[in-house]
Wavefront OBJ file of the C-alpha trace (Angstrom):
o trace
v -74.611 89.389 75.590
v -72.940 90.548 72.383
v -73.687 94.094 71.126
v -75.887 92.665 68.388
v -78.006 90.602 70.540
v -78.345 93.497 72.744
v -79.683 95.772 70.018
v -81.764 93.030 68.458
v -83.255 92.343 71.773
v -84.170 96.045 72.377
v -85.555 96.295 68.818
v -88.036 93.123 69.508
v -88.922 94.598 72.954
v -89.691 98.138 71.464
v -91.868 96.764 68.642
v -93.634 94.414 70.987
v -94.323 97.185 72.915
v -95.697 99.499 70.051
v -93.248 102.142 71.307
v -92.082 103.958 68.060
v -89.645 106.105 69.861
v -87.766 103.202 71.515
v -87.752 101.511 68.045
v -86.391 104.404 66.422
v -83.552 104.720 68.964
v -82.033 101.557 67.008
v -81.504 103.131 63.833
v -79.670 106.402 62.435
v -79.814 108.696 59.577
v -77.393 106.345 57.618
v -79.799 103.212 58.247
v -81.679 101.443 55.592
v -84.683 99.091 55.701
v -85.328 96.829 52.409
v -88.739 95.580 52.083
v -90.785 94.371 49.081
v -93.128 97.402 49.732
v -89.852 99.768 49.317
v -86.635 100.778 50.672
v -86.836 103.068 53.532
v -83.667 105.448 54.523
v -82.779 107.379 57.517
v -84.955 108.142 60.594
v -87.782 109.840 58.508
v -88.141 107.026 56.111
v -87.952 104.368 58.640
v -90.611 106.513 60.932
v -93.063 106.335 58.202
v -92.543 102.548 57.804
v -93.321 101.920 61.624
v -96.004 104.386 61.921
v -97.702 101.961 59.290
v -96.605 98.635 60.875
v -97.878 99.972 64.504
v -101.209 101.038 63.061
v -101.528 97.412 61.940
v -99.982 95.643 64.812
v -101.406 97.529 67.669
v -105.111 96.447 66.788
v -106.942 94.171 69.188
v -106.535 90.484 68.306
v -102.961 90.603 67.134
v -101.114 87.260 67.409
v -97.266 87.416 67.075
v -95.074 84.539 67.541
v -90.910 84.840 67.243
v -90.069 81.360 65.730
v -86.456 81.539 65.778
v -83.488 84.099 66.539
v -80.091 83.663 65.659
v -76.728 86.002 66.095
v -73.829 85.711 64.314
v -71.279 88.595 64.670
v -72.816 91.676 63.568
v -75.599 89.990 62.022
v -78.907 89.273 63.347
v -81.821 86.826 61.773
v -85.321 86.427 63.057
v -87.997 84.123 61.672
v -91.591 84.878 62.863
v -95.284 84.662 62.033
v -98.292 86.670 62.916
v -102.001 87.309 62.244
v -103.485 90.827 62.409
v -107.025 91.923 61.608
v -105.714 92.959 57.951
v -103.345 90.220 57.116
v -101.889 86.648 57.891
v -98.226 86.600 57.943
v -97.611 82.909 57.615
v -93.835 83.189 57.503
v -91.667 86.320 57.975
v -88.053 86.795 58.105
v -85.791 89.752 58.999
v -81.959 90.156 58.624
v -80.272 92.885 60.450
v -76.719 94.309 60.036
v -75.737 95.844 63.458
v -72.782 98.448 63.579
v -71.815 100.724 66.256
v -74.723 99.705 68.462
v -77.347 100.590 65.757
v -79.256 98.643 62.986
v -77.172 99.690 59.815
v -79.247 97.768 57.285
v -82.464 95.562 58.012
v -84.128 93.575 55.176
v -87.762 91.899 55.316
v -89.467 89.149 53.475
v -92.469 87.276 54.096
v -95.529 85.348 52.937
v -98.464 87.705 53.347
v -102.014 87.161 52.834
v -104.620 90.007 53.278
v -107.745 89.260 54.771
v -110.844 89.740 52.663
l 1 2 3 4 5 6 7 8 9 10 11 12 13 14 15 16 17 18 19 20 21 22 23 24 25 26 27 28 29 30 31 32 33 34 35 36 37 38 39 40 41 42 43 44 45 46 47 48 49 50 51 52 53 54 55 56 57 58 59 60 61 62 63 64 65 66 67 68 69 70 71 72 73 74 75 76 77 78 79 80 81 82 83 84 85 86 87 88 89 90 91 92 93 94 95 96 97 98 99 100 101 102 103 104 105 106 107 108 109 110 111 112 113 114 115 116
């Protein structure tokens, strides 16, 4: 298994377990996560992002499905969809640049519809 695949799998497992500490192990103070909601830099910014995500995704009744995972060199790419009590994630994608056993850069995009 490649380092990229190993880090990506750890990240997905940690997120699926709603384990903030394990999730943050995949990032450094130099990491950047770019989303439509803003750009989050370093451990402090990324902690803020995942605290919000975990608050949403740890609720009862969440349905999350990983549709595709591709690893190519230092790049990881996933496509997924989910439904939470707050939102429908009809289509979502993350791209990861993994260097030195950590997520250097991550981008997220998705079609998200808030529930009324």
